[in-house]
PDB file as gemmi writes it, atoms N, CA and C in Angstrom:
CRYST1    1.000    1.000    1.000  90.00  90.00  90.00 P 1                      
ATOM      1  N   MET A   1     -14.721  -8.408 -13.673  1.00  0.00           N  
ATOM      2  CA  MET A   1     -15.556  -7.522 -14.436  1.00  0.00           C  
ATOM      3  C   MET A   1     -15.389  -7.863 -15.911  1.00  0.00           C  
ATOM      4  N   LYS A   2     -16.489  -7.930 -16.575  1.00  0.00           N  
ATOM      5  CA  LYS A   2     -16.472  -8.185 -18.013  1.00  0.00           C  
ATOM      6  C   LYS A   2     -17.028  -6.966 -18.727  1.00  0.00           C  
ATOM      7  N   LEU A   3     -16.869  -6.933 -20.034  1.00  0.00           N  
ATOM      8  CA  LEU A   3     -17.408  -5.857 -20.847  1.00  0.00           C  
ATOM      9  C   LEU A   3     -18.599  -6.370 -21.635  1.00  0.00           C  
ATOM     10  N   ARG A   4     -19.646  -5.558 -21.716  1.00  0.00           N  
ATOM     11  CA  ARG A   4     -20.778  -5.941 -22.562  1.00  0.00           C  
ATOM     12  C   ARG A   4     -20.853  -4.957 -23.714  1.00  0.00           C  
ATOM     13  N   SER A   5     -21.144  -5.471 -24.867  1.00  0.00           N  
ATOM     14  CA  SER A   5     -21.185  -4.675 -26.083  1.00  0.00           C  
ATOM     15  C   SER A   5     -22.419  -3.787 -26.087  1.00  0.00           C  
ATOM     16  N   LEU A   6     -22.232  -2.492 -26.363  1.00  0.00           N  
ATOM     17  CA  LEU A   6     -23.340  -1.557 -26.452  1.00  0.00           C  
ATOM     18  C   LEU A   6     -23.775  -1.332 -27.899  1.00  0.00           C  
ATOM     19  N   HIS A   7     -22.785  -1.086 -28.757  1.00  0.00           N  
ATOM     20  CA  HIS A   7     -23.097  -0.763 -30.142  1.00  0.00           C  
ATOM     21  C   HIS A   7     -21.874  -1.077 -31.000  1.00  0.00           C  
ATOM     22  N   THR A   8     -22.098  -1.591 -32.178  1.00  0.00           N  
ATOM     23  CA  THR A   8     -21.007  -1.916 -33.086  1.00  0.00           C  
ATOM     24  C   THR A   8     -21.296  -1.318 -34.455  1.00  0.00           C  
ATOM     25  N   THR A   9     -20.303  -0.633 -35.013  1.00  0.00           N  
ATOM     26  CA  THR A   9     -20.389  -0.127 -36.379  1.00  0.00           C  
ATOM     27  C   THR A   9     -19.274  -0.773 -37.178  1.00  0.00           C  
ATOM     28  N   LYS A  10     -19.129  -0.363 -38.433  1.00  0.00           N  
ATOM     29  CA  LYS A  10     -18.051  -0.918 -39.251  1.00  0.00           C  
ATOM     30  C   LYS A  10     -16.677  -0.490 -38.734  1.00  0.00           C  
ATOM     31  N   ILE A  11     -16.619   0.667 -38.058  1.00  0.00           N  
ATOM     32  CA  ILE A  11     -15.331   1.209 -37.628  1.00  0.00           C  
ATOM     33  C   ILE A  11     -15.126   1.103 -36.112  1.00  0.00           C  
ATOM     34  N   LEU A  12     -16.183   1.336 -35.333  1.00  0.00           N  
ATOM     35  CA  LEU A  12     -16.059   1.416 -33.877  1.00  0.00           C  
ATOM     36  C   LEU A  12     -16.902   0.370 -33.175  1.00  0.00           C  
ATOM     37  N   GLU A  13     -16.439   0.025 -31.962  1.00  0.00           N  
ATOM     38  CA  GLU A  13     -17.201  -0.842 -31.074  1.00  0.00           C  
ATOM     39  C   GLU A  13     -17.286  -0.149 -29.721  1.00  0.00           C  
ATOM     40  N   PHE A  14     -18.489  -0.066 -29.157  1.00  0.00           N  
ATOM     41  CA  PHE A  14     -18.692   0.577 -27.871  1.00  0.00           C  
ATOM     42  C   PHE A  14     -19.031  -0.480 -26.826  1.00  0.00           C  
ATOM     43  N   TYR A  15     -18.365  -0.374 -25.666  1.00  0.00           N  
ATOM     44  CA  TYR A  15     -18.554  -1.334 -24.586  1.00  0.00           C  
ATOM     45  C   TYR A  15     -18.846  -0.590 -23.288  1.00  0.00           C  
ATOM     46  N   ALA A  16     -19.473  -1.278 -22.367  1.00  0.00           N  
ATOM     47  CA  ALA A  16     -19.719  -0.769 -21.012  1.00  0.00           C  
ATOM     48  C   ALA A  16     -19.304  -1.860 -20.034  1.00  0.00           C  
ATOM     49  N   PRO A  17     -18.825  -1.476 -18.851  1.00  0.00           N  
ATOM     50  CA  PRO A  17     -18.434  -2.493 -17.866  1.00  0.00           C  
ATOM     51  C   PRO A  17     -19.654  -3.199 -17.293  1.00  0.00           C  
ATOM     52  N   ASP A  18     -19.511  -4.471 -17.099  1.00  0.00           N  
ATOM     53  CA  ASP A  18     -20.559  -5.283 -16.471  1.00  0.00           C  
ATOM     54  C   ASP A  18     -20.112  -5.544 -15.041  1.00  0.00           C  
ATOM     55  N   TYR A  19     -20.723  -4.847 -14.090  1.00  0.00           N  
ATOM     56  CA  TYR A  19     -20.297  -4.923 -12.690  1.00  0.00           C  
ATOM     57  C   TYR A  19     -20.856  -6.139 -11.956  1.00  0.00           C  
ATOM     58  N   SER A  20     -21.630  -6.978 -12.634  1.00  0.00           N  
ATOM     59  CA  SER A  20     -22.188  -8.142 -11.953  1.00  0.00           C  
ATOM     60  C   SER A  20     -21.132  -9.222 -11.696  1.00  0.00           C  
ATOM     61  N   THR A  21     -20.029  -9.165 -12.420  1.00  0.00           N  
ATOM     62  CA  THR A  21     -18.940 -10.112 -12.184  1.00  0.00           C  
ATOM     63  C   THR A  21     -17.814  -9.391 -11.456  1.00  0.00           C  
ATOM     64  N   LYS A  22     -16.998 -10.149 -10.772  1.00  0.00           N  
ATOM     65  CA  LYS A  22     -15.921  -9.591  -9.971  1.00  0.00           C  
ATOM     66  C   LYS A  22     -14.579  -9.907 -10.624  1.00  0.00           C  
ATOM     67  N   LEU A  23     -13.696  -8.925 -10.654  1.00  0.00           N  
ATOM     68  CA  LEU A  23     -12.347  -9.131 -11.173  1.00  0.00           C  
ATOM     69  C   LEU A  23     -11.378  -8.860 -10.040  1.00  0.00           C  
ATOM     70  N   GLU A  24     -10.684  -9.901  -9.615  1.00  0.00           N  
ATOM     71  CA  GLU A  24      -9.712  -9.735  -8.534  1.00  0.00           C  
ATOM     72  C   GLU A  24      -8.317  -9.680  -9.135  1.00  0.00           C  
ATOM     73  N   LEU A  25      -7.597  -8.630  -8.753  1.00  0.00           N  
ATOM     74  CA  LEU A  25      -6.227  -8.454  -9.225  1.00  0.00           C  
ATOM     75  C   LEU A  25      -5.272  -8.601  -8.053  1.00  0.00           C  
ATOM     76  N   PRO A  26      -4.096  -9.173  -8.287  1.00  0.00           N  
ATOM     77  CA  PRO A  26      -3.120  -9.278  -7.195  1.00  0.00           C  
ATOM     78  C   PRO A  26      -2.554  -7.896  -6.863  1.00  0.00           C  
ATOM     79  N   PHE A  27      -2.264  -7.685  -5.604  1.00  0.00           N  
ATOM     80  CA  PHE A  27      -1.676  -6.431  -5.153  1.00  0.00           C  
ATOM     81  C   PHE A  27      -0.164  -6.533  -5.243  1.00  0.00           C  
ATOM     82  N   GLY A  28       0.448  -5.613  -5.958  1.00  0.00           N  
ATOM     83  CA  GLY A  28       1.905  -5.585  -6.067  1.00  0.00           C  
ATOM     84  C   GLY A  28       2.452  -4.451  -5.221  1.00  0.00           C  
ATOM     85  N   ASP A  29       3.156  -4.774  -4.163  1.00  0.00           N  
ATOM     86  CA  ASP A  29       3.652  -3.735  -3.260  1.00  0.00           C  
ATOM     87  C   ASP A  29       5.104  -3.349  -3.525  1.00  0.00           C  
ATOM     88  N   VAL A  30       5.633  -3.747  -4.653  1.00  0.00           N  
ATOM     89  CA  VAL A  30       6.998  -3.381  -5.006  1.00  0.00           C  
ATOM     90  C   VAL A  30       6.977  -2.690  -6.365  1.00  0.00           C  
ATOM     91  N   GLY A  31       7.976  -1.911  -6.627  1.00  0.00           N  
ATOM     92  CA  GLY A  31       8.067  -1.223  -7.901  1.00  0.00           C  
ATOM     93  C   GLY A  31       8.447  -2.173  -9.024  1.00  0.00           C  
ATOM     94  N   ILE A  32       8.284  -1.685 -10.214  1.00  0.00           N  
ATOM     95  CA  ILE A  32       8.631  -2.463 -11.396  1.00  0.00           C  
ATOM     96  C   ILE A  32       9.938  -1.910 -11.947  1.00  0.00           C  
ATOM     97  N   SER A  33      10.921  -2.759 -12.091  1.00  0.00           N  
ATOM     98  CA  SER A  33      12.195  -2.330 -12.642  1.00  0.00           C  
ATOM     99  C   SER A  33      12.126  -2.378 -14.163  1.00  0.00           C  
ATOM    100  N   ALA A  34      12.393  -1.252 -14.766  1.00  0.00           N  
ATOM    101  CA  ALA A  34      12.391  -1.187 -16.225  1.00  0.00           C  
ATOM    102  C   ALA A  34      13.637  -0.420 -16.652  1.00  0.00           C  
ATOM    103  N   GLY A  35      14.545  -1.074 -17.306  1.00  0.00           N  
ATOM    104  CA  GLY A  35      15.768  -0.414 -17.740  1.00  0.00           C  
ATOM    105  C   GLY A  35      16.885  -0.580 -16.733  1.00  0.00           C  
ATOM    106  N   PHE A  36      17.891   0.265 -16.869  1.00  0.00           N  
ATOM    107  CA  PHE A  36      19.056   0.167 -15.996  1.00  0.00           C  
ATOM    108  C   PHE A  36      18.771   0.853 -14.662  1.00  0.00           C  
ATOM    109  N   PRO A  37      19.452   0.450 -13.586  1.00  0.00           N  
ATOM    110  CA  PRO A  37      19.212   1.065 -12.283  1.00  0.00           C  
ATOM    111  C   PRO A  37      19.653   2.524 -12.255  1.00  0.00           C  
ATOM    112  N   SER A  38      18.953   3.309 -11.470  1.00  0.00           N  
ATOM    113  CA  SER A  38      19.270   4.724 -11.350  1.00  0.00           C  
ATOM    114  C   SER A  38      20.512   4.897 -10.476  1.00  0.00           C  
ATOM    115  N   PRO A  39      21.431   5.791 -10.859  1.00  0.00           N  
ATOM    116  CA  PRO A  39      22.586   6.066  -9.996  1.00  0.00           C  
ATOM    117  C   PRO A  39      22.159   6.658  -8.649  1.00  0.00           C  
ATOM    118  N   ALA A  40      20.987   7.265  -8.588  1.00  0.00           N  
ATOM    119  CA  ALA A  40      20.510   7.852  -7.332  1.00  0.00           C  
ATOM    120  C   ALA A  40      20.146   6.783  -6.317  1.00  0.00           C  
ATOM    121  N   ASP A  41      19.926   5.543  -6.755  1.00  0.00           N  
ATOM    122  CA  ASP A  41      19.579   4.468  -5.818  1.00  0.00           C  
ATOM    123  C   ASP A  41      20.669   4.233  -4.783  1.00  0.00           C  
ATOM    124  N   ASP A  42      21.903   4.586  -5.110  1.00  0.00           N  
ATOM    125  CA  ASP A  42      23.002   4.410  -4.159  1.00  0.00           C  
ATOM    126  C   ASP A  42      22.878   5.355  -2.967  1.00  0.00           C  
ATOM    127  N   PHE A  43      22.086   6.419  -3.111  1.00  0.00           N  
ATOM    128  CA  PHE A  43      22.003   7.432  -2.072  1.00  0.00           C  
ATOM    129  C   PHE A  43      20.682   7.402  -1.322  1.00  0.00           C  
ATOM    130  N   ILE A  44      19.874   6.375  -1.522  1.00  0.00           N  
ATOM    131  CA  ILE A  44      18.600   6.266  -0.823  1.00  0.00           C  
ATOM    132  C   ILE A  44      18.862   5.976   0.651  1.00  0.00           C  
ATOM    133  N   VAL A  45      18.222   6.761   1.499  1.00  0.00           N  
ATOM    134  CA  VAL A  45      18.350   6.587   2.942  1.00  0.00           C  
ATOM    135  C   VAL A  45      17.015   6.061   3.451  1.00  0.00           C  
ATOM    136  N   LEU A  46      17.033   4.923   4.116  1.00  0.00           N  
ATOM    137  CA  LEU A  46      15.798   4.316   4.573  1.00  0.00           C  
ATOM    138  C   LEU A  46      15.355   4.839   5.933  1.00  0.00           C  
ATOM    139  N   SER A  47      16.199   5.576   6.602  1.00  0.00           N  
ATOM    140  CA  SER A  47      15.875   6.054   7.932  1.00  0.00           C  
ATOM    141  C   SER A  47      16.175   7.538   8.038  1.00  0.00           C  
ATOM    142  N   LEU A  48      15.375   8.260   8.788  1.00  0.00           N  
ATOM    143  CA  LEU A  48      15.628   9.679   9.005  1.00  0.00           C  
ATOM    144  C   LEU A  48      16.695   9.907  10.063  1.00  0.00           C  
ATOM    145  N   GLU A  49      17.094   8.851  10.753  1.00  0.00           N  
ATOM    146  CA  GLU A  49      18.104   8.985  11.801  1.00  0.00           C  
ATOM    147  C   GLU A  49      19.429   9.508  11.243  1.00  0.00           C  
ATOM    148  N   SER A  50      19.695   9.235   9.965  1.00  0.00           N  
ATOM    149  CA  SER A  50      20.961   9.697   9.392  1.00  0.00           C  
ATOM    150  C   SER A  50      20.959  11.205   9.201  1.00  0.00           C  
ATOM    151  N   LEU A  51      19.784  11.854   9.282  1.00  0.00           N  
ATOM    152  CA  LEU A  51      19.722  13.306   9.140  1.00  0.00           C  
ATOM    153  C   LEU A  51      19.969  14.035  10.454  1.00  0.00           C  
ATOM    154  N   ASN A  52      19.830  13.351  11.573  1.00  0.00           N  
ATOM    155  CA  ASN A  52      19.978  14.007  12.867  1.00  0.00           C  
ATOM    156  C   ASN A  52      21.295  14.755  13.041  1.00  0.00           C  
ATOM    157  N   PRO A  53      22.445  14.214  12.648  1.00  0.00           N  
ATOM    158  CA  PRO A  53      23.687  14.973  12.831  1.00  0.00           C  
ATOM    159  C   PRO A  53      23.737  16.238  11.973  1.00  0.00           C  
ATOM    160  N   LYS A  54      22.965  16.288  10.891  1.00  0.00           N  
ATOM    161  CA  LYS A  54      23.012  17.429   9.993  1.00  0.00           C  
ATOM    162  C   LYS A  54      22.067  18.552  10.417  1.00  0.00           C  
ATOM    163  N   ILE A  55      21.123  18.260  11.321  1.00  0.00           N  
ATOM    164  CA  ILE A  55      20.170  19.258  11.780  1.00  0.00           C  
ATOM    165  C   ILE A  55      20.789  20.035  12.934  1.00  0.00           C  
ATOM    166  N   PRO A  56      20.905  21.351  12.785  1.00  0.00           N  
ATOM    167  CA  PRO A  56      21.506  22.123  13.880  1.00  0.00           C  
ATOM    168  C   PRO A  56      20.571  22.160  15.079  1.00  0.00           C  
ATOM    169  N   SER A  57      21.154  22.159  16.243  1.00  0.00           N  
ATOM    170  CA  SER A  57      20.339  22.254  17.452  1.00  0.00           C  
ATOM    171  C   SER A  57      20.356  23.713  17.901  1.00  0.00           C  
ATOM    172  N   PHE A  58      19.188  24.305  18.021  1.00  0.00           N  
ATOM    173  CA  PHE A  58      19.081  25.689  18.439  1.00  0.00           C  
ATOM    174  C   PHE A  58      18.937  25.761  19.950  1.00  0.00           C  
ATOM    175  N   PRO A  59      19.579  26.725  20.575  1.00  0.00           N  
ATOM    176  CA  PRO A  59      19.342  26.934  22.000  1.00  0.00           C  
ATOM    177  C   PRO A  59      17.898  27.384  22.212  1.00  0.00           C  
ATOM    178  N   ALA A  60      17.391  27.204  23.420  1.00  0.00           N  
ATOM    179  CA  ALA A  60      15.998  27.515  23.719  1.00  0.00           C  
ATOM    180  C   ALA A  60      15.678  28.984  23.420  1.00  0.00           C  
ATOM    181  N   LYS A  61      16.602  29.891  23.730  1.00  0.00           N  
ATOM    182  CA  LYS A  61      16.360  31.322  23.498  1.00  0.00           C  
ATOM    183  C   LYS A  61      16.196  31.600  22.008  1.00  0.00           C  
ATOM    184  N   ALA A  62      17.011  30.967  21.167  1.00  0.00           N  
ATOM    185  CA  ALA A  62      16.901  31.175  19.728  1.00  0.00           C  
ATOM    186  C   ALA A  62      15.557  30.671  19.215  1.00  0.00           C  
ATOM    187  N   CYS A  63      15.070  29.565  19.757  1.00  0.00           N  
ATOM    188  CA  CYS A  63      13.767  29.030  19.360  1.00  0.00           C  
ATOM    189  C   CYS A  63      12.657  29.983  19.755  1.00  0.00           C  
ATOM    190  N   GLN A  64      12.748  30.569  20.959  1.00  0.00           N  
ATOM    191  CA  GLN A  64      11.731  31.516  21.398  1.00  0.00           C  
ATOM    192  C   GLN A  64      11.713  32.738  20.484  1.00  0.00           C  
ATOM    193  N   GLU A  65      12.898  33.254  20.141  1.00  0.00           N  
ATOM    194  CA  GLU A  65      12.977  34.420  19.264  1.00  0.00           C  
ATOM    195  C   GLU A  65      12.426  34.093  17.877  1.00  0.00           C  
ATOM    196  N   LEU A  66      12.728  32.907  17.385  1.00  0.00           N  
ATOM    197  CA  LEU A  66      12.234  32.505  16.080  1.00  0.00           C  
ATOM    198  C   LEU A  66      10.712  32.392  16.088  1.00  0.00           C  
ATOM    199  N   ASN A  67      10.153  31.796  17.123  1.00  0.00           N  
ATOM    200  CA  ASN A  67       8.695  31.693  17.236  1.00  0.00           C  
ATOM    201  C   ASN A  67       8.064  33.074  17.330  1.00  0.00           C  
ATOM    202  N   CYS A  68       8.700  33.990  18.039  1.00  0.00           N  
ATOM    203  CA  CYS A  68       8.203  35.352  18.161  1.00  0.00           C  
ATOM    204  C   CYS A  68       8.185  36.031  16.791  1.00  0.00           C  
ATOM    205  N   LEU A  69       9.269  35.891  16.036  1.00  0.00           N  
ATOM    206  CA  LEU A  69       9.343  36.484  14.696  1.00  0.00           C  
ATOM    207  C   LEU A  69       8.304  35.884  13.760  1.00  0.00           C  
ATOM    208  N   LEU A  70       8.129  34.563  13.822  1.00  0.00           N  
ATOM    209  CA  LEU A  70       7.133  33.914  12.973  1.00  0.00           C  
ATOM    210  C   LEU A  70       5.731  34.388  13.332  1.00  0.00           C  
ATOM    211  N   GLY A  71       5.484  34.600  14.622  1.00  0.00           N  
ATOM    212  CA  GLY A  71       4.187  35.114  15.052  1.00  0.00           C  
ATOM    213  C   GLY A  71       3.942  36.519  14.527  1.00  0.00           C  
ATOM    214  N   LEU A  72       4.975  37.374  14.573  1.00  0.00           N  
ATOM    215  CA  LEU A  72       4.851  38.734  14.054  1.00  0.00           C  
ATOM    216  C   LEU A  72       4.598  38.718  12.542  1.00  0.00           C  
ATOM    217  N   LEU A  73       5.293  37.851  11.831  1.00  0.00           N  
ATOM    218  CA  LEU A  73       5.096  37.730  10.375  1.00  0.00           C  
ATOM    219  C   LEU A  73       3.680  37.294  10.061  1.00  0.00           C  
ATOM    220  N   ALA A  74       3.168  36.345  10.830  1.00  0.00           N  
ATOM    221  CA  ALA A  74       1.811  35.843  10.593  1.00  0.00           C  
ATOM    222  C   ALA A  74       0.783  36.945  10.827  1.00  0.00           C  
ATOM    223  N   GLU A  75       1.019  37.798  11.843  1.00  0.00           N  
ATOM    224  CA  GLU A  75       0.079  38.877  12.144  1.00  0.00           C  
ATOM    225  C   GLU A  75       0.102  39.949  11.066  1.00  0.00           C  
ATOM    226  N   THR A  76       1.269  40.252  10.525  1.00  0.00           N  
ATOM    227  CA  THR A  76       1.360  41.321   9.522  1.00  0.00           C  
ATOM    228  C   THR A  76       0.897  40.871   8.148  1.00  0.00           C  
ATOM    229  N   SER A  77       0.882  39.570   7.880  1.00  0.00           N  
ATOM    230  CA  SER A  77       0.462  39.089   6.562  1.00  0.00           C  
ATOM    231  C   SER A  77      -1.054  38.985   6.437  1.00  0.00           C  
ATOM    232  N   VAL A  78      -1.779  39.133   7.549  1.00  0.00           N  
ATOM    233  CA  VAL A  78      -3.253  38.995   7.506  1.00  0.00           C  
ATOM    234  C   VAL A  78      -3.888  40.259   7.040  1.00  0.00           C  
TER     235      VAL A  78                                                      
END                                                                             
């Protein structure tokens, strides 16, 4: 894509895009590093599997009671 001049004054220049030409840009699928690395990068987890031990497992009865309570809350909020 190129720019075509619309109007020029002593101070300003006005342009419009010329869509008759094609501008191809490379796709960058990685981030850009600028500055020092973040200390939080040491704690990045690439998989959710590491969260499984931290998630409590509820017995089936507790899940039923929780769903019942959520249903009651949804009905009363309408």
